[in-house]
C-alpha positions as CSV (number, residue, x, y, z in Angstrom):
1,X,-111.3,-50.5,32.4
2,X,-114.9,-52.6,31.5
3,X,-112.7,-55.5,30.7
4,X,-110.8,-55.4,33.6
5,X,-113.8,-55.3,36.0
6,X,-115.3,-58.1,34.5
7,X,-112.0,-60.2,34.3
8,X,-111.5,-59.3,38.4
9,X,-115.3,-59.9,39.2
10,X,-115.0,-63.6,37.2
11,X,-111.4,-64.2,38.8
12,X,-113.1,-63.6,42.4
13,X,-116.2,-65.9,41.4
14,X,-113.9,-68.7,40.5
15,X,-111.5,-68.4,43.7
16,X,-114.6,-68.2,45.9
17,X,-116.3,-71.6,44.4
18,X,-113.0,-73.2,44.7
19,X,-112.8,-72.2,48.3
20,X,-116.6,-73.7,49.1
21,X,-116.3,-76.8,46.9
22,X,-113.6,-79.4,48.4
23,X,-112.1,-81.0,45.9
24,X,-111.7,-84.4,48.0
25,X,-112.9,-85.7,50.9
26,X,-110.2,-86.6,53.8
27,X,-110.4,-89.5,55.4
28,X,-111.4,-89.1,58.9
29,X,-110.1,-90.9,62.4
30,X,-113.0,-93.1,63.5
31,X,-114.7,-92.1,66.7
32,X,-115.8,-94.3,69.4
33,X,-118.6,-96.5,68.7
34,X,-121.7,-96.5,71.5
35,X,-124.4,-98.8,72.4
36,X,-126.8,-98.4,74.9
37,X,-126.7,-101.0,77.7
38,X,-127.4,-101.7,81.1
39,X,-124.7,-102.5,83.9
40,X,-125.4,-104.4,86.9
41,X,-124.0,-102.1,89.6
42,X,-124.0,-102.0,93.7
43,X,-125.2,-98.3,94.5
44,X,-124.2,-98.8,98.1
45,X,-120.6,-99.9,98.7
46,X,-120.5,-103.1,100.7
47,X,-124.3,-103.4,100.6
48,X,-126.2,-106.4,98.9
49,X,-128.5,-103.9,96.5
50,X,-127.8,-104.9,93.1
51,X,-129.4,-102.9,90.6
52,X,-129.7,-102.6,86.4
53,X,-128.2,-98.9,85.9
54,X,-128.5,-97.1,82.4
55,X,-125.2,-97.1,80.8
56,X,-123.4,-96.8,77.2
57,X,-120.9,-99.2,76.1
58,X,-118.1,-97.4,74.4
59,X,-115.5,-98.9,72.2
60,X,-112.6,-97.3,71.9
61,X,-109.2,-98.5,69.9
62,X,-107.5,-99.8,73.0
63,X,-110.1,-99.9,75.6
64,X,-113.6,-100.5,76.4
65,X,-115.5,-98.4,78.4
66,X,-118.8,-98.8,80.4
67,X,-120.4,-94.9,81.2
68,X,-123.3,-93.8,83.0
69,X,-126.1,-92.3,80.3
70,X,-126.7,-90.0,82.6
71,X,-123.7,-88.3,83.8
72,X,-119.7,-88.7,82.6
73,X,-119.2,-91.3,85.8
74,X,-117.0,-94.0,84.0
75,X,-118.5,-97.4,85.9
76,X,-116.0,-99.8,84.3
77,X,-112.8,-99.4,81.7
78,X,-111.1,-102.4,80.2
79,X,-108.2,-102.6,78.1
80,X,-109.1,-104.7,75.2
81,X,-105.3,-106.4,75.6
82,X,-106.5,-107.8,79.1
83,X,-109.9,-109.4,78.2
84,X,-109.7,-112.8,79.1
85,X,-113.1,-114.0,78.3
86,X,-116.7,-112.5,76.9
87,X,-119.7,-114.4,77.9
88,X,-123.0,-114.2,76.1
89,X,-126.3,-115.7,77.6
90,X,-129.7,-115.4,76.4
91,X,-132.9,-116.5,78.1
92,X,-136.7,-116.1,77.3
93,X,-138.7,-115.3,80.2
94,X,-142.6,-114.8,80.5
95,X,-143.4,-111.4,81.1
96,X,-146.3,-111.0,83.9
97,X,-147.6,-107.5,83.7
98,X,-151.1,-105.7,84.1
99,X,-152.3,-106.8,80.8
100,X,-151.2,-110.2,81.8
101,X,-153.1,-110.3,84.8
102,X,-156.0,-109.2,83.0
103,X,-155.7,-111.8,80.5
104,X,-155.6,-114.6,83.3
105,X,-159.0,-113.0,84.8
106,X,-160.6,-113.0,81.5
107,X,-159.6,-116.5,80.8
108,X,-161.3,-117.5,84.2
109,X,-164.4,-115.7,83.5
110,X,-164.8,-116.8,79.9
111,X,-163.0,-120.1,80.3
112,X,-161.1,-119.3,77.4
113,X,-157.5,-119.8,77.7
114,X,-156.0,-116.4,76.2
115,X,-153.2,-116.5,78.9
116,X,-151.8,-118.9,77.2
117,X,-150.7,-116.6,74.3
118,X,-148.0,-115.3,77.1
119,X,-146.0,-112.8,75.8
120,X,-142.0,-113.7,76.2
121,X,-139.3,-111.2,76.5
122,X,-135.7,-111.9,75.3
123,X,-132.9,-111.1,77.7
124,X,-129.1,-110.8,76.5
125,X,-126.3,-110.7,78.9
126,X,-122.7,-109.9,78.5
127,X,-120.0,-110.5,81.2
128,X,-116.5,-109.3,80.4
129,X,-113.5,-110.5,82.4
130,X,-110.4,-108.6,82.2
131,X,-107.5,-108.9,84.5
132,X,-109.0,-108.3,87.9
133,X,-111.8,-106.3,86.7
134,X,-115.2,-107.6,85.1
135,X,-118.7,-106.2,83.8
136,X,-121.8,-107.8,83.5
137,X,-124.5,-106.0,81.0
138,X,-127.8,-106.4,79.9
139,X,-127.9,-105.6,76.0
140,X,-130.8,-104.4,74.6
141,X,-132.3,-106.8,71.9
142,X,-131.7,-104.8,69.1
143,X,-128.1,-104.2,69.3
144,X,-126.9,-107.2,70.7
145,X,-125.5,-108.7,67.1
146,X,-123.9,-105.7,66.7
147,X,-121.9,-105.7,70.2
148,X,-121.4,-109.1,69.5
149,X,-119.7,-108.1,66.2
150,X,-117.7,-105.3,67.9
151,X,-115.8,-107.8,70.1
152,X,-115.2,-110.4,67.2
153,X,-113.9,-107.7,64.8
154,X,-111.2,-107.2,67.9
155,X,-110.6,-110.6,67.6
156,X,-111.9,-111.3,71.1
157,X,-114.1,-114.8,71.1
158,X,-117.4,-114.9,72.9
159,X,-118.4,-117.8,74.4
160,X,-122.3,-118.7,74.0
161,X,-124.3,-119.9,77.4
162,X,-128.0,-120.7,76.8
163,X,-129.6,-120.1,80.0
164,X,-132.8,-121.9,78.6
165,X,-131.1,-125.7,79.1
166,X,-130.5,-124.9,82.6
């Protein structure tokens, strides 16, 4: 009887450990790839007021979506097969801020050219044209290379436009 009880316990322990430990990892289908961007959007239909709206750029297998960060609203949905052109533009523009105003005031008072150490901000823009639809996105400095690579991985060429030369 003692032998039977310990054999049952050992069998139960082995079965439990086999259930809890996976024998191999099953491959999983990749999900959509997300990047934070800002989309140019006109909140008033027919109006002249265009704004940069926080959005998420979603790369799926056969389509690219631009969705609101705050809600589930889809601003744009573009089929990868319909994309005719993708343009990436880059510019450096000076930042005028209260800090810069203080530096200019300090320069006037002390006659030291502190304002010459102006900070410039990089701006990356991406324009996607697909069929009769398009999206203009401002992409962040920390993810523009990843977004470019997503298009290249899907065999979509990107045209670079350097706005500093304009």
